[in-house]
C-alpha positions as CSV (number, residue, x, y, z in Angstrom):
1,M,90.3,100.5,82.7
2,T,86.8,99.4,83.7
3,H,85.3,101.0,86.9
4,R,84.5,98.7,89.7
5,I,81.3,99.3,91.5
6,L,80.5,97.6,94.9
7,V,76.8,96.9,95.4
8,I,75.9,96.5,99.1
9,E,72.4,95.0,99.0
10,D,70.7,92.2,100.8
11,Q,67.9,91.4,98.4
12,E,68.9,88.9,95.6
13,D,66.4,90.3,93.0
14,N,67.8,93.9,93.5
15,R,71.4,92.6,93.2
16,T,70.5,90.7,90.0
17,I,68.9,93.9,88.5
18,L,72.0,96.0,89.3
19,R,74.4,93.2,88.2
20,D,72.7,93.2,84.7
21,L,72.4,97.0,84.5
22,L,76.0,97.6,85.5
23,G,77.4,94.8,83.4
24,A,75.5,96.0,80.3
25,A,77.0,99.5,80.9
26,G,80.5,98.0,81.0
27,F,81.2,98.2,84.7
28,T,82.8,95.5,86.9
29,Y,80.2,94.4,89.5
30,L,81.2,93.5,93.0
31,E,78.7,92.7,95.8
32,A,78.2,92.3,99.5
33,M,74.9,91.1,101.2
34,D,75.0,93.1,104.4
35,G,76.7,96.2,105.8
36,A,79.5,94.4,107.7
37,A,80.5,92.4,104.5
38,G,80.2,95.6,102.5
39,I,82.7,97.4,104.8
40,E,85.1,94.5,104.5
41,A,84.6,94.4,100.7
42,A,85.2,98.1,100.4
43,S,88.5,97.8,102.3
44,R,89.6,94.7,100.3
45,E,88.5,95.7,96.8
46,M,88.9,99.5,96.8
47,P,86.0,100.0,94.4
48,D,85.6,103.2,92.4
49,L,82.0,103.7,93.6
50,I,79.6,102.1,96.1
51,L,75.8,101.6,95.7
52,M,74.5,101.3,99.3
53,D,71.2,100.0,100.4
54,I,70.1,101.5,103.7
55,Q,67.9,98.7,105.2
56,L,70.6,96.0,105.7
57,P,71.2,93.2,108.1
58,E,74.1,93.3,110.5
59,V,75.1,96.9,110.1
60,D,72.6,99.2,108.3
61,G,73.6,101.4,105.4
62,Y,73.9,104.5,107.5
63,E,76.4,103.0,109.8
64,A,78.3,101.2,107.0
65,T,78.6,104.5,105.2
66,R,79.8,106.3,108.3
67,R,82.5,103.5,108.9
68,I,83.7,103.6,105.2
69,K,83.8,107.4,105.2
70,S,85.7,107.5,108.5
71,D,88.6,105.4,107.0
72,P,91.0,107.8,105.3
73,V,91.9,105.2,102.7
74,L,88.2,104.7,101.8
75,A,86.8,108.2,102.5
76,G,87.1,109.4,98.8
77,I,85.0,106.5,97.4
78,P,81.6,108.0,96.3
79,I,78.7,106.3,97.9
80,I,75.2,106.5,96.4
81,A,72.3,105.4,98.6
82,V,69.9,103.3,96.6
83,T,66.9,102.8,99.0
84,S,63.2,102.4,99.4
85,Y,63.4,105.0,102.2
86,A,61.6,107.9,100.5
87,L,60.0,109.8,103.4
88,S,60.7,113.4,104.2
89,G,64.1,113.6,105.9
90,D,65.5,110.3,104.6
91,E,67.7,111.8,102.0
92,A,69.1,114.3,104.6
93,K,69.8,111.4,107.0
94,A,71.6,109.5,104.3
95,R,73.7,112.5,103.3
96,A,74.5,113.2,107.0
97,A,75.8,109.7,107.2
98,G,78.2,110.5,104.3
99,C,76.3,109.4,101.2
100,D,77.3,111.5,98.2
101,D,74.0,111.0,96.4
102,Y,70.6,109.4,96.9
103,V,68.2,107.4,94.7
104,T,64.9,105.9,95.7
105,K,63.5,102.6,94.7
106,P,62.0,102.0,92.3
107,Y,64.5,104.0,90.2
108,S,65.0,104.7,86.5
109,P,68.0,102.7,85.3
110,R,69.0,105.6,83.0
111,A,68.9,108.1,86.0
112,L,70.8,105.7,88.2
113,L,73.5,105.2,85.6
114,A,73.7,108.9,85.0
115,K,74.4,109.5,88.7
116,V,77.0,106.7,88.7
117,R,78.8,108.1,85.7
118,K,78.6,111.7,87.2
119,H,80.3,110.5,90.4
120,L,82.9,108.5,88.6
121,A,83.8,111.5,86.4
122,Q,84.2,113.7,89.4
123,G,86.6,111.1,90.9
124,G,88.8,111.3,88.0
């Protein structure tokens, strides 16, 4: 069975890059364009992993992560922050919100896929 990855990202260019990257790697791609829609999509779709932008309209990535992780049904879904926030303390803030991993933009596609695969393998 193919793993389903939910990408919560507001920028079309970034979604296109991730759609192509994940599709080429054999993953099923799901998307949401803001934090509120991402929370709804996570509940509806039950993805195997979430790639979460932090700077989002409606509900930011920190709050979206907190809400997803506070739901006992969704709490086990790994969330990787994929963000341009790269200042000192930003990774700790993302992890404190519940993110399981952290990748800064611009990222290496190979490194991102390695993190995705690592978390999917840990989840069974």
